C-alpha positions in Angstrom: -82.3 1.2 48.4 -78.8 -0.4 47.9 -80.2 -3.7 49.1 -83.0 -3.6 46.6 -80.6 -2.9 43.8 -78.5 -5.8 44.7 -81.4 -8.2 45.1 -83.0 -6.8 41.9 -79.7 -7.3 40.1 -79.4 -10.9 41.5 -83.1 -11.6 40.5 -82.5 -10.3 37.0 -79.4 -12.5 36.6 -81.2 -15.6 37.9 -84.1 -14.9 35.4 -81.7 -14.6 32.5 -79.7 -17.7 33.6 -82.9 -19.7 34.0 -84.2 -18.5 30.6 -80.9 -19.6 28.9 -80.9 -23.0 30.7 -84.4 -24.1 30.0 -85.9 -22.4 27.0 -89.7 -22.5 26.6 -91.0 -24.3 23.4 -94.2 -25.1 21.7 -94.7 -27.8 19.2 -97.7 -28.8 17.0 -98.3 -30.0 13.5 -100.0 -28.8 10.4 -101.5 -30.5 7.3 -100.1 -30.2 3.8 -102.5 -31.1 1.0 -103.5 -30.7 -2.6 -106.5 -31.6 -4.6 -106.1 -32.6 -8.2 -109.2 -32.1 -10.3 -110.0 -33.8 -13.6 -110.2 -31.4 -16.5 -109.2 -30.4 -20.0 -106.8 -27.9 -21.4 -106.9 -26.2 -24.8 -103.4 -25.4 -26.0 -102.3 -23.3 -29.0 -104.2 -20.8 -31.1 -105.5 -17.6 -29.5 -108.4 -17.0 -27.2 -110.5 -15.7 -30.1 -110.4 -16.6 -33.7 -109.0 -20.0 -33.4 -111.0 -23.1 -34.4 -110.8 -26.6 -33.2 -111.1 -27.9 -36.8 -112.9 -27.7 -40.1 -115.7 -29.8 -41.5 -115.1 -29.3 -45.3 -117.5 -31.0 -47.8 -115.2 -30.1 -50.7 -115.9 -28.6 -54.1 -118.5 -30.1 -56.4 -120.2 -29.4 -59.8 -123.3 -27.3 -59.7 -125.0 -30.0 -61.7 -124.1 -32.9 -59.4 -126.4 -34.4 -56.8 -124.2 -36.7 -54.7 -124.4 -37.4 -51.1 -121.2 -36.0 -49.6 -119.7 -37.0 -46.3 -116.8 -35.7 -44.4 -115.2 -35.8 -40.9 -114.0 -32.9 -38.7 -110.3 -32.3 -39.6 -108.7 -31.2 -36.3 -106.7 -28.0 -36.3 -102.9 -28.6 -36.5 -102.3 -25.6 -34.1 -104.7 -26.5 -31.3 -104.4 -29.4 -28.9 -107.3 -30.6 -26.7 -105.8 -32.5 -23.8 -107.9 -34.0 -21.0 -107.3 -36.1 -17.8 -106.9 -39.7 -18.9 -110.3 -41.5 -19.0 -112.3 -38.4 -18.1 -115.9 -38.5 -19.3 -117.0 -35.4 -21.0 -120.3 -34.1 -22.4 -120.2 -32.5 -25.9 -123.0 -30.5 -27.5 -123.1 -28.5 -30.7 -125.4 -25.6 -31.3 -127.7 -25.1 -34.3 -125.3 -22.9 -36.3 -125.9 -19.6 -37.9 -128.4 -20.6 -40.6 -130.7 -23.1 -38.8 -134.1 -23.4 -40.4 -137.0 -25.9 -40.5 -135.2 -28.2 -38.1 -132.0 -28.4 -40.1 -128.6 -26.9 -39.9 -127.8 -25.2 -43.2 -124.8 -23.9 -45.2 -125.6 -20.6 -46.8 -123.9 -18.6 -49.6 -123.5 -14.8 -49.9 -126.8 -14.6 -51.8 -128.8 -16.4 -49.1 -129.2 -19.7 -50.8 -129.0 -22.6 -48.4 -128.0 -26.3 -48.5 -129.1 -28.4 -45.5 -126.6 -30.8 -43.8 -126.6 -33.1 -40.8 -123.9 -34.0 -38.2 -123.2 -37.4 -36.7 -121.0 -38.8 -33.9 -119.9 -41.9 -35.9 -118.3 -42.4 -39.3 -121.2 -44.8 -40.1 -123.5 -41.8 -39.8 -125.7 -43.7 -37.4 -126.0 -41.3 -34.4 -127.2 -37.8 -35.4 -126.0 -34.9 -33.3 -129.0 -32.7 -32.9 -128.6 -29.0 -31.9 -127.9 -28.7 -28.2 -128.2 -32.4 -27.5 -125.5 -33.6 -25.2 -123.4 -36.6 -26.1 -121.0 -38.4 -23.8 -117.4 -39.1 -24.8 -114.3 -40.2 -23.0 -110.8 -38.8 -23.1 -108.2 -41.3 -24.3 -106.6 -43.5 -21.6 -103.2 -43.3 -23.3 -102.9 -39.5 -22.8 -103.2 -38.6 -26.5 -105.1 -35.5 -27.6 -108.9 -35.8 -27.6 -110.3 -35.9 -31.1 -113.9 -34.7 -31.5 -116.0 -37.3 -33.2 -117.9 -35.1 -35.7 -119.0 -36.3 -39.1 -121.1 -34.5 -41.7 -123.5 -35.5 -44.4 -124.7 -33.2 -47.2 -127.1 -33.9 -50.0 -126.4 -31.7 -53.1 -129.2 -30.8 -55.5 -128.7 -29.9 -59.2 -130.6 -26.6 -58.7 -128.4 -25.4 -55.8 -126.9 -22.0 -57.0 -123.1 -22.0 -57.5 -121.1 -20.3 -54.7 -119.2 -20.9 -51.5 -121.6 -22.1 -48.7 -120.6 -21.8 -45.0 -121.9 -22.1 -41.5 -120.3 -21.7 -38.1 -121.0 -24.0 -35.2 -120.1 -23.7 -31.5 -119.0 -26.9 -29.7 -119.4 -27.0 -25.9 -117.4 -29.4 -23.8 -118.2 -29.9 -20.1 -117.0 -32.2 -17.4 
């Protein structure tokens, strides 16, 4: 038994000495990567209740019958930033008071005044409800401005009052 203890002790010492002299090691590699996706970011405002802008036809006499045009005035509290040069698709719904193929502004009494939307200031490309339109984010990194223009034909028999509608703009990429 004493011989075994001595040999076992010597064997243990050799194993410890051998382990310290030539440590075992494993080596391999691993990949590090990231994927950057194009996209847009809406900053400012709140998740609900904020608007990207206002399309205001202004105030006019009840007896006037002019054609009134305006452009979407972007909100000063909301910024729409997109990846430089990103191509987006924009569509606008029919609004709350759509009737007879036309978007309409409506007053509290239910009287309506039809209006049309366009994608150019020349009023040459009508934005029909739900129809997708392609637009590109600026290459210089500035905020994306939605190209929305309105045309309204007033009639002398339109009842006085404040007329409104609410539209939903959908951007996809």
